[in-house]
DRENTOR-952378 format. One line per field, with one value per atom (N, C-alpha, C, O): residue number from 1; residue in three letters; atom name; z, x, y. Coordinates in nm, 4 decimals, always signed. Atoms other than C-alpha are relative to their C-alpha. Example, Ala and Ser with C-alpha at 12.3 -4.5 7.8 and 13.67 -1.06 7.14 Angstrom:
REM DRENTOR-952378
num	(1/1/1/1/2/2/2/2)
residu	(ALA/ALA/ALA/ALA/SER/SER/SER/SER)
atome	(N/CA/C/O/N/CA/C/O)
z	(+0.0000/+0.7800/+0.0000/+0.0665/-0.0060/+0.7140/+0.0730/+0.0899)
x	(+0.0890/+1.2300/+0.0900/+0.1936/-0.0820/+1.3670/-0.0770/-0.0261)
y	(-0.1190/-0.4500/+0.1200/+0.1181/-0.1190/-0.1060/+0.1090/+0.2198)
REM end
This chain:
REM DRENTOR-952378
num	(1/1/1/1/2/2/2/2/3/3/3/3/4/4/4/4/5/5/5/5/6/6/6/6/7/7/7/7/8/8/8/8/9/9/9/9/10/10/10/10/11/11/11/11/12/12/12/12/13/13/13/13/14/14/14/14/15/15/15/15/16/16/16/16/17/17/17/17/18/18/18/18/19/19/19/19/20/20/20/20/21/21/21/21/22/22/22/22/23/23/23/23/24/24/24/24/25/25/25/25/26/26/26/26/27/27/27/27/28/28/28/28/29/29/29/29/30/30/30/30/31/31/31/31/32/32/32/32/33/33/33/33/34/34/34/34/35/35/35/35/36/36/36/36/37/37/37/37/38/38/38/38/39/39/39/39/40/40/40/40/41/41/41/41/42/42/42/42/43/43/43/43/44/44/44/44/45/45/45/45/46/46/46/46/47/47/47/47/48/48/48/48/49/49/49/49/50/50/50/50/51/51/51/51/52/52/52/52/53/53/53/53/54/54/54/54/55/55/55/55/56/56/56/56/57/57/57/57/58/58/58/58/59/59/59/59/60/60/60/60/61/61/61/61/62/62/62/62/63/63/63/63/64/64/64/64/65/65/65/65/66/66/66/66/67/67/67/67)
residu	(MET/MET/MET/MET/ILE/ILE/ILE/ILE/HIS/HIS/HIS/HIS/GLU/GLU/GLU/GLU/PRO/PRO/PRO/PRO/SER/SER/SER/SER/VAL/VAL/VAL/VAL/ASP/ASP/ASP/ASP/MET/MET/MET/MET/LEU/LEU/LEU/LEU/VAL/VAL/VAL/VAL/LYS/LYS/LYS/LYS/LYS/LYS/LYS/LYS/THR/THR/THR/THR/GLY/GLY/GLY/GLY/ASN/ASN/ASN/ASN/ARG/ARG/ARG/ARG/TYR/TYR/TYR/TYR/ALA/ALA/ALA/ALA/LEU/LEU/LEU/LEU/CYS/CYS/CYS/CYS/ILE/ILE/ILE/ILE/VAL/VAL/VAL/VAL/ALA/ALA/ALA/ALA/ALA/ALA/ALA/ALA/LYS/LYS/LYS/LYS/ARG/ARG/ARG/ARG/ALA/ALA/ALA/ALA/ARG/ARG/ARG/ARG/GLN/GLN/GLN/GLN/LEU/LEU/LEU/LEU/ILE/ILE/ILE/ILE/ASP/ASP/ASP/ASP/ASP/ASP/ASP/ASP/ALA/ALA/ALA/ALA/HIS/HIS/HIS/HIS/ASN/ASN/ASN/ASN/ARG/ARG/ARG/ARG/GLY/GLY/GLY/GLY/LEU/LEU/LEU/LEU/THR/THR/THR/THR/GLU/GLU/GLU/GLU/VAL/VAL/VAL/VAL/PRO/PRO/PRO/PRO/GLY/GLY/GLY/GLY/PRO/PRO/PRO/PRO/TYR/TYR/TYR/TYR/LYS/LYS/LYS/LYS/PRO/PRO/PRO/PRO/ILE/ILE/ILE/ILE/THR/THR/THR/THR/ALA/ALA/ALA/ALA/ALA/ALA/ALA/ALA/ALA/ALA/ALA/ALA/TYR/TYR/TYR/TYR/GLU/GLU/GLU/GLU/ILE/ILE/ILE/ILE/LEU/LEU/LEU/LEU/GLU/GLU/GLU/GLU/GLY/GLY/GLY/GLY/ARG/ARG/ARG/ARG/VAL/VAL/VAL/VAL/THR/THR/THR/THR/VAL/VAL/VAL/VAL/SER/SER/SER/SER/LYS/LYS/LYS/LYS/TYR/TYR/TYR/TYR)
atome	(N/CA/C/O/N/CA/C/O/N/CA/C/O/N/CA/C/O/N/CA/C/O/N/CA/C/O/N/CA/C/O/N/CA/C/O/N/CA/C/O/N/CA/C/O/N/CA/C/O/N/CA/C/O/N/CA/C/O/N/CA/C/O/N/CA/C/O/N/CA/C/O/N/CA/C/O/N/CA/C/O/N/CA/C/O/N/CA/C/O/N/CA/C/O/N/CA/C/O/N/CA/C/O/N/CA/C/O/N/CA/C/O/N/CA/C/O/N/CA/C/O/N/CA/C/O/N/CA/C/O/N/CA/C/O/N/CA/C/O/N/CA/C/O/N/CA/C/O/N/CA/C/O/N/CA/C/O/N/CA/C/O/N/CA/C/O/N/CA/C/O/N/CA/C/O/N/CA/C/O/N/CA/C/O/N/CA/C/O/N/CA/C/O/N/CA/C/O/N/CA/C/O/N/CA/C/O/N/CA/C/O/N/CA/C/O/N/CA/C/O/N/CA/C/O/N/CA/C/O/N/CA/C/O/N/CA/C/O/N/CA/C/O/N/CA/C/O/N/CA/C/O/N/CA/C/O/N/CA/C/O/N/CA/C/O/N/CA/C/O/N/CA/C/O/N/CA/C/O/N/CA/C/O/N/CA/C/O/N/CA/C/O/N/CA/C/O/N/CA/C/O)
z	(+0.0000/+0.0000/+0.0000/+0.0713/+0.0089/-0.0886/+0.1068/+0.1108/-0.1013/+0.2060/-0.0407/-0.0163/+0.0417/+0.0632/-0.1417/-0.1619/-0.0011/-0.1723/+0.0162/-0.0063/-0.0292/-0.0882/-0.1263/-0.2347/+0.1123/-0.3099/-0.0571/-0.1784/+0.0475/-0.3294/-0.0947/-0.1955/+0.0880/-0.4812/-0.1323/-0.2380/+0.1215/-0.7297/-0.0879/-0.2105/+0.0769/-0.8325/-0.0753/-0.1871/+0.0691/-0.9178/-0.1262/-0.2246/+0.1166/-1.1582/-0.1090/-0.2277/+0.0969/-1.3233/-0.0412/-0.1476/+0.0352/-1.3188/+0.0796/+0.1167/-0.0826/-1.1296/+0.0566/+0.0138/-0.0683/-0.9087/-0.0920/-0.0790/+0.0921/-1.1844/-0.0868/-0.1016/+0.0824/-1.4099/+0.0826/+0.0344/-0.0882/-1.1160/+0.0202/+0.0122/-0.0226/-1.0475/-0.1226/-0.1109/+0.1233/-1.4087/-0.0321/-0.0618/+0.0353/-1.4701/+0.0988/+0.0580/-0.1002/-1.1424/-0.0152/-0.0048/+0.0160/-1.1978/-0.1244/-0.1202/+0.1233/-1.5557/+0.0160/-0.0297/-0.0185/-1.4570/+0.0958/+0.0732/-0.0937/-1.1620/-0.0722/-0.0497/+0.0763/-1.3969/-0.0930/-0.1097/+0.0858/-1.6365/+0.0795/+0.0317/-0.0843/-1.3528/+0.0366/+0.0356/-0.0346/-1.2493/-0.1205/-0.1094/+0.1213/-1.6065/-0.0399/-0.0816/+0.0330/-1.6671/+0.0910/+0.0444/-0.0939/-1.3541/-0.0353/-0.0319/+0.0360/-1.4587/-0.1297/-0.1426/+0.1265/-1.8110/+0.0195/-0.0590/-0.0298/-1.6582/+0.0898/+0.1310/-0.0801/-1.4576/+0.1498/+0.2266/-0.1422/-1.1229/+0.0546/-0.0177/-0.0610/-0.8807/+0.0638/+0.0861/-0.0589/-0.7283/-0.0721/-0.1357/+0.0590/-0.8485/+0.0838/+0.2055/-0.0777/-0.7495/+0.0557/-0.0033/-0.0605/-0.5223/+0.1348/+0.1751/-0.1368/-0.1815/+0.0097/+0.1186/-0.0053/-0.2771/-0.0725/-0.1599/+0.0742/-0.3850/-0.1343/-0.1469/+0.1333/-0.7526/-0.0038/-0.0764/+0.0048/-0.6859/+0.0602/+0.0129/-0.0600/-0.4619/-0.0933/-0.1055/+0.0971/-0.7179/-0.1134/-0.1589/+0.1052/-0.9820/+0.0475/-0.0287/-0.0548/-0.7552/+0.0032/-0.0314/-0.0009/-0.7099/-0.1417/-0.1631/+0.1389/-1.0865/-0.0513/-0.1250/+0.0399/-1.1404/+0.0637/-0.0031/-0.0713/-0.8765/-0.0607/-0.0719/+0.0567/-1.0329/-0.1457/-0.2028/+0.1396/-1.3783/-0.1017/-0.2216/+0.0925/-1.5260/-0.0681/-0.1722/+0.0602/-1.5964/-0.0082/+0.0901/+0.0179/-1.7393/-0.0556/-0.1064/+0.0524/-1.8357/-0.1374/-0.1533/+0.1343/-2.2053/-0.0295/+0.0004/+0.0355/-2.3275/-0.1444/-0.2308/+0.1364/-2.6346/-0.0631/-0.1783)
x	(+0.0845/+0.0000/+0.0888/+0.1889/-0.0755/+0.1265/-0.0515/-0.1704/+0.0383/+0.1274/+0.0437/-0.0271/-0.0549/+0.3401/+0.0492/+0.1301/+0.0982/+0.2552/-0.1416/-0.1679/+0.1371/-0.1114/-0.0721/-0.0540/+0.0757/-0.3404/-0.0942/-0.1145/+0.0915/-0.5829/+0.0709/+0.0132/-0.0755/-0.3131/+0.0312/+0.0274/-0.0315/-0.2199/-0.1230/-0.1132/+0.1239/-0.5826/-0.0314/-0.0827/+0.0219/-0.6060/+0.0855/+0.0449/-0.0893/-0.3142/-0.0442/-0.0233/+0.0332/-0.4529/-0.1460/-0.1792/+0.1410/-0.8268/-0.0865/-0.1988/+0.0749/-0.9364/+0.0952/+0.2101/-0.0841/-0.8068/+0.0438/+0.1545/-0.0351/-0.8141/+0.1194/+0.2149/-0.1104/-0.5904/+0.1276/+0.2358/-0.1161/-0.3585/+0.0641/+0.1862/-0.0505/-0.3244/+0.0736/+0.1830/-0.0601/-0.2500/+0.1303/+0.2315/-0.1185/-0.0038/+0.1134/+0.2283/-0.1042/+0.1826/+0.0607/+0.1823/-0.0506/+0.2114/+0.0877/+0.1930/-0.0794/+0.3350/+0.1339/+0.2370/-0.1244/+0.5918/+0.0933/+0.2143/-0.0830/+0.7140/+0.0651/+0.1826/-0.0546/+0.7584/+0.1114/+0.2124/-0.1046/+0.9562/+0.1277/+0.2376/-0.1164/+1.1862/+0.0731/+0.1961/-0.0600/+1.2435/+0.0707/+0.1840/-0.0602/+1.3079/+0.1258/+0.2241/-0.1173/+1.5494/+0.1181/+0.2314/-0.1062/+1.7471/+0.0567/+0.1781/-0.0460/+1.7635/+0.0799/+0.1780/-0.0733/+1.8761/+0.1392/+0.2300/-0.1308/+2.1627/+0.0831/+0.1930/-0.0740/+2.2673/-0.0135/+0.0625/+0.0206/+2.1399/-0.1034/-0.1930/+0.0977/+1.9516/-0.1147/-0.2218/+0.1043/+1.7534/-0.0056/+0.0911/+0.0162/+1.6188/+0.0792/+0.0615/-0.0788/+1.8643/-0.0884/-0.1907/+0.0737/+1.7419/-0.0563/-0.0525/+0.0471/+1.5863/-0.1389/-0.1802/+0.1389/+1.2359/-0.0185/+0.0599/+0.0407/+1.0714/-0.0560/-0.0964/+0.0441/+0.9683/-0.1394/-0.1598/+0.1350/+0.5988/-0.0035/-0.0780/-0.0065/+0.6816/+0.0702/+0.0286/-0.0696/+0.9270/-0.0951/-0.0958/+0.0979/+0.6541/-0.1033/-0.1435/+0.0988/+0.4089/+0.0561/-0.0137/-0.0608/+0.6508/+0.0141/-0.0043/-0.0098/+0.7070/-0.1359/-0.1430/+0.1353/+0.3301/-0.0320/-0.0834/+0.0287/+0.2992/+0.0754/+0.0207/-0.0822/+0.5820/-0.0330/+0.0179/+0.0379/+0.4271/+0.0954/+0.0820/-0.0934/+0.7119/-0.0621/-0.0136/+0.0768/+0.4654/-0.1436/-0.1990/+0.1371/+0.1253/-0.0887/-0.0411/+0.0981/-0.1897/-0.0410/-0.0813/+0.0472/-0.2678/-0.1278/-0.1399/+0.1272/-0.6151/+0.0068/+0.0477/-0.0073/-0.6406/-0.1341/-0.1447)
y	(-0.1181/+0.0000/+0.1240/+0.1305/-0.1248/+0.3452/+0.0961/+0.1278/-0.0980/+0.5855/+0.1401/+0.2378/-0.1278/+0.8620/-0.0160/-0.1066/-0.1078/+1.0254/-0.0547/-0.1728/+0.0414/+1.0166/-0.0466/+0.0089/+0.0560/+0.8114/+0.1055/+0.1111/-0.1046/+1.1040/+0.0968/+0.1376/-0.0900/+1.3275/-0.0692/-0.0061/+0.0745/+1.0550/-0.0185/-0.0135/+0.0161/+0.9992/+0.1285/+0.1232/-0.1275/+1.3702/+0.0088/+0.0707/-0.0018/+1.3196/-0.0983/-0.0732/+0.1041/+1.0049/-0.0014/-0.0537/-0.0035/+1.0626/-0.0950/-0.0608/+0.0949/+0.7521/-0.1050/-0.1167/+0.0987/+0.4731/-0.1137/-0.1660/+0.1074/+0.2147/+0.0409/-0.0353/-0.0489/+0.4230/+0.0112/-0.0223/-0.0100/+0.4908/-0.1365/-0.1500/+0.1348/+0.1201/-0.0533/-0.1084/+0.0513/+0.0317/+0.0728/+0.0094/-0.0796/+0.3171/-0.0256/-0.0423/+0.0233/+0.2650/-0.1392/-0.1551/+0.1366/-0.1102/-0.0132/-0.0769/+0.0079/-0.0713/+0.0721/+0.0227/-0.0746/+0.1911/-0.0738/-0.0776/+0.0759/-0.0164/-0.1177/-0.1467/+0.1113/-0.3133/+0.0482/-0.0202/-0.0563/-0.0906/+0.0265/-0.0014/-0.0277/+0.0169/-0.1289/-0.1336/+0.1290/-0.3450/-0.0601/-0.1071/+0.0568/-0.4605/+0.0755/+0.0141/-0.0806/-0.1724/-0.0354/-0.0473/+0.0372/-0.2614/-0.1375/-0.1573/+0.1346/-0.6273/+0.0018/-0.0715/-0.0100/-0.5329/+0.0590/+0.0318/-0.0583/-0.3357/-0.0904/-0.0534/+0.0959/-0.6411/+0.0199/-0.0391/-0.0244/-0.5164/-0.0979/-0.1416/+0.0902/-0.7381/+0.0765/+0.0200/-0.0832/-0.4502/+0.1341/+0.1762/-0.1332/-0.1177/+0.0987/+0.1036/-0.0958/+0.1559/+0.1118/+0.1467/-0.1095/+0.4310/-0.0376/-0.1538/+0.0237/+0.4683/-0.0625/-0.1025/+0.0456/+0.3509/-0.1329/-0.1702/+0.1184/+0.0301/+0.0470/+0.1626/-0.0416/+0.0310/+0.0635/+0.1608/-0.0553/+0.0979/+0.1405/+0.2263/-0.1328/+0.3948/+0.0971/+0.2123/-0.0846/+0.5318/+0.0372/+0.1516/-0.0275/+0.5009/+0.1012/+0.1891/-0.0940/+0.6848/+0.1420/+0.2373/-0.1333/+0.9743/+0.0557/+0.1756/-0.0455/+0.9903/+0.0472/+0.1456/-0.0416/+1.0116/+0.1339/+0.2236/-0.1240/+1.2842/+0.1179/+0.2276/-0.1066/+1.4866/+0.0290/+0.1255/-0.0227/+1.4563/-0.0610/-0.0364/+0.0651/+1.2511/-0.1200/-0.1645/+0.1101/+0.9676/+0.0493/+0.0985/-0.0475/+1.0509/-0.1114/-0.2129/+0.0942/+0.8681/+0.0494/+0.1646/-0.0380/+0.8693/-0.0757/-0.1945/+0.0640/+0.7979/-0.0421/+0.0355/+0.0513/+0.5825/-0.0116/-0.0534)
REM end
């Protein structure tokens, strides 16, 4: 469960909880895959991949695109 940043703030960025869940999960998977491709066993940085993805969404570095 994500405590920081707040889920309410993230939902405002994505539009709804479902979109937040999908975008955060996909971005976390990208971070994990990138670390593995570079030969690392863990994602670098102070946060777990899902938390890092949440911060990226909050900062606007990851956005939801409607298709």
